[in-house]
C-alpha positions as CSV (number, residue, x, y, z in Angstrom):
1,M,68.0,114.5,11.8
2,F,65.2,114.6,9.2
3,K,63.9,117.9,10.6
4,R,67.4,119.4,10.5
5,C,67.8,118.4,6.9
6,V,64.5,119.9,5.9
7,F,65.5,123.1,7.8
8,L,68.8,123.4,6.0
9,M,67.4,122.6,2.6
10,L,64.7,125.3,2.9
11,I,67.1,127.9,4.3
12,A,69.5,127.1,1.4
13,T,66.7,128.0,-1.0
14,F,66.8,131.5,0.5
15,V,70.6,131.6,0.1
16,V,71.3,131.9,3.8
17,P,74.7,130.8,5.1
18,T,74.4,127.5,7.0
19,C,77.0,128.9,9.6
20,C,74.2,131.1,10.8
21,L,71.9,128.2,11.3
22,A,73.9,125.6,13.2
23,Q,74.1,127.6,16.4
24,K,72.3,126.2,19.4
25,T,69.7,124.1,17.6
26,S,70.6,120.9,19.3
27,P,68.3,118.9,21.7
28,E,71.1,119.0,24.3
29,I,70.6,122.7,24.7
30,W,66.9,123.1,24.4
31,G,65.6,119.7,25.4
32,G,64.9,120.9,28.9
33,S,62.7,123.8,27.8
34,I,60.8,121.6,25.4
35,A,60.3,119.0,28.1
36,R,58.9,121.6,30.5
37,F,56.4,122.7,27.8
38,E,55.3,119.1,27.2
39,K,54.9,118.6,31.0
40,S,52.8,121.8,31.2
41,D,50.7,120.7,28.3
42,K,49.7,117.5,30.1
43,K,48.7,119.4,33.2
44,W,47.1,122.4,31.4
45,P,46.2,121.4,27.8
46,V,46.4,124.2,25.3
47,A,43.1,124.8,23.5
48,E,42.9,124.8,19.8
49,N,42.6,128.2,18.2
50,S,44.9,129.9,20.7
51,I,47.4,132.6,20.0
52,I,50.9,131.1,20.3
53,C,53.6,133.5,21.3
54,I,57.1,132.3,20.5
55,G,60.4,134.0,21.0
56,S,63.4,134.7,23.1
57,S,63.7,136.1,26.7
58,S,61.6,139.2,25.9
59,M,58.7,136.8,25.4
60,V,59.7,134.5,28.3
61,C,59.8,137.4,30.8
62,W,56.3,138.6,29.9
63,E,55.0,137.0,33.0
64,H,51.6,138.7,33.0
65,M,50.9,138.2,29.3
66,K,47.6,136.5,29.8
67,R,46.4,139.3,32.1
68,D,47.7,142.1,29.9
69,L,46.2,140.7,26.7
70,A,43.0,139.3,28.1
71,P,40.6,138.1,26.9
72,L,42.7,137.0,24.0
73,P,43.7,133.3,24.4
74,V,47.5,133.8,24.4
75,V,49.9,131.0,25.2
76,N,53.5,131.9,25.9
77,R,56.0,129.5,24.4
78,G,59.1,131.7,24.6
79,F,62.4,130.1,25.4
80,G,65.2,132.4,26.6
81,G,68.3,132.9,24.5
82,S,66.7,131.6,21.4
83,T,67.2,132.9,17.8
84,L,65.0,132.6,14.7
85,P,66.7,129.4,13.6
86,E,65.7,127.7,16.9
87,A,62.1,128.9,16.5
88,F,62.2,127.3,13.1
89,Y,63.8,124.1,14.4
90,Y,61.2,123.7,17.2
91,M,58.3,124.9,15.1
92,D,56.4,121.6,15.3
93,E,56.8,121.2,19.1
94,L,56.1,124.9,20.0
95,I,53.6,126.0,17.4
96,V,52.2,123.5,14.9
97,K,50.9,120.9,17.3
98,Y,48.6,123.4,18.9
99,N,46.9,124.4,15.6
100,P,46.8,128.1,16.7
101,A,44.6,130.7,15.2
102,V,47.5,133.2,15.3
103,V,51.2,133.1,15.8
104,M,53.2,136.0,17.3
105,V,57.0,135.9,16.9
106,Y,59.6,137.8,18.8
107,E,63.1,136.9,17.7
108,G,66.1,139.0,16.7
109,D,67.7,140.2,19.9
110,N,70.2,137.4,19.9
111,D,70.4,137.0,16.1
112,M,71.9,140.4,15.7
113,F,75.2,139.2,17.2
114,T,75.9,136.9,14.3
115,V,73.4,137.5,11.5
116,E,73.4,140.4,9.1
117,P,70.0,142.2,8.6
118,S,69.6,140.8,5.0
119,Y,70.2,137.3,6.2
120,F,67.8,137.8,9.1
121,R,65.1,138.6,6.6
122,K,65.9,135.5,4.7
123,L,65.6,133.5,7.8
124,Y,62.2,134.9,8.5
125,E,61.0,134.3,5.0
126,A,62.0,130.7,5.4
127,F,60.2,130.5,8.7
128,V,57.1,131.9,7.2
129,V,57.1,129.6,4.2
130,Q,57.5,126.5,6.4
131,L,54.9,127.5,9.0
132,R,52.4,128.4,6.3
133,S,52.9,125.1,4.6
134,K,51.9,123.4,7.9
135,L,49.2,126.0,9.0
136,P,47.9,127.7,5.8
137,D,45.1,129.5,7.6
138,T,47.2,130.9,10.4
139,P,48.3,134.6,10.2
140,I,51.8,135.5,11.6
141,V,52.6,138.6,13.6
142,F,56.2,139.8,14.0
143,L,57.0,141.9,17.0
144,S,59.8,144.3,16.1
145,I,63.2,143.8,17.8
146,K,63.3,146.1,20.7
147,P,66.0,148.6,21.6
148,S,67.7,148.0,24.9
149,I,70.4,150.0,26.9
150,S,72.8,147.0,27.0
151,R,72.7,146.6,23.3
152,L,72.7,150.1,21.9
153,N,75.8,149.2,20.0
154,L,73.6,146.9,17.9
155,W,70.7,149.3,17.5
156,E,71.6,150.6,14.0
157,K,71.9,147.1,12.7
158,T,68.7,146.1,14.5
159,Q,66.8,149.0,12.8
160,K,67.9,147.7,9.4
161,A,66.7,144.3,10.3
162,N,63.3,145.6,11.5
163,A,62.9,147.7,8.3
164,L,63.6,144.6,6.1
165,I,61.1,142.5,8.1
166,K,58.5,145.3,7.8
167,E,59.1,145.5,4.1
168,Y,58.6,141.7,3.7
169,T,55.4,141.6,5.8
170,E,53.8,144.3,3.5
171,T,54.0,141.8,0.6
172,K,51.7,139.2,2.3
173,D,48.2,139.8,3.6
174,Y,48.6,137.1,6.2
175,L,51.6,138.8,7.8
176,S,51.6,141.7,10.2
177,Y,54.4,143.8,11.7
178,I,54.1,145.5,15.1
179,D,56.6,148.4,15.7
180,I,57.4,148.8,19.4
181,S,60.6,150.7,18.7
182,D,59.5,153.9,20.4
183,A,57.3,152.4,23.1
184,L,60.1,152.4,25.7
185,N,61.3,156.0,25.1
186,L,61.1,159.0,27.3
187,D,60.0,162.3,25.8
188,N,63.6,163.2,24.9
189,G,63.8,160.1,22.7
190,K,66.1,158.1,25.0
191,L,65.2,154.8,26.5
192,D,63.6,154.9,29.9
193,P,65.8,152.9,32.2
194,N,62.9,152.4,34.7
195,L,61.3,150.0,32.2
196,F,64.0,147.4,32.5
197,R,64.5,144.9,35.3
198,E,68.3,144.9,35.6
199,K,69.6,147.2,38.3
200,E,72.9,148.1,36.6
201,Y,72.4,150.7,33.9
202,K,74.6,149.1,31.3
203,A,73.1,145.7,31.8
204,K,69.5,146.8,31.2
205,L,68.1,144.3,28.6
206,H,64.9,142.7,29.9
207,L,61.7,144.5,30.5
208,N,59.9,144.7,33.8
209,E,56.2,144.8,34.3
210,Q,55.9,148.5,33.5
211,G,57.8,147.9,30.3
212,Y,55.4,145.3,29.1
213,L,52.5,147.6,30.0
214,K,54.0,150.0,27.4
215,W,53.8,147.3,24.8
216,T,50.3,146.1,25.6
217,P,48.2,148.9,23.9
218,I,50.3,148.6,20.8
219,I,50.2,144.8,20.5
220,K,46.7,144.0,21.6
221,P,44.7,145.8,18.8
222,V,46.7,144.0,16.2
223,L,46.3,140.6,17.8
224,E,42.5,141.3,18.2
225,R,42.2,142.1,14.5
226,E,44.2,139.1,13.3
227,Y,42.5,136.7,15.7
228,K,39.0,137.9,14.6
229,K,40.0,137.4,10.9
230,A,41.5,134.0,11.5
231,M,38.4,132.8,13.5
232,E,36.0,134.0,10.8
233,I,37.9,131.9,8.2
234,R,38.0,128.9,10.5
235,N,34.4,129.1,11.4
236,A,33.4,129.5,7.8
237,K,35.4,126.4,6.9
238,K,33.8,124.5,9.7
239,K,30.3,125.4,8.4
240,C,31.3,124.3,4.9
241,G,32.4,120.9,6.3
242,K,34.5,118.4,4.3
243,G,33.2,119.7,1.0
244,C,34.4,123.2,1.7
245,S,35.1,125.1,-1.5
246,K,37.9,127.6,-2.0
247,S,35.4,130.4,-1.6
248,C,35.5,129.8,2.1
249,D,39.1,130.9,2.1
250,K,38.1,134.3,0.7
251,K,35.6,135.1,3.4
């Protein structure tokens, strides 16, 4: 209850309608996913200074993420069907407790059904403010909302949302935006249906292994850059010890 109140108060600061936030943020819906992550953590503890990747089914379905992004220490904490408000709501359980060096976010596919692009930007701003208040040294990477054949009717709206997120990230040196909009296109500019896992053409939404391989060379260099910068800051602070001065933050 306290977490929900904080969530709504912070979002209200960004003038986002609460009707956009109440959807599917209840433990009854997502408790199973969170419990599975907790069980996994006990069996395979997540190392500090990892790269936490959070998001909806496009993150969940990246089954070979560790292989594709090796040797980066990526940890997939996607939960299918989620939206940005849910990523916010479960921020502590899925991100903060790991003290990651970098966070990569993929949300928006599902938000576009109910949230206008300008509101989506507000949601992301609130997400960033809250996460940085808890992890002030952790850079955040936003992976642009992808086009898909099954949701071409939302693509114009999605492009506006992507543009607003990109605009916002350019105002903060700890934010990055990765544009994967054209990665799935054929030479004629149309989406390649062979990069999606669904058999029926109109149902094609989720990427297959070949689709993620198209993403990898675009995403990996950005994560490498941000991870290197983050670890330089963390290592400098560790050397400074408890009496670390603010100068360490500037290194």
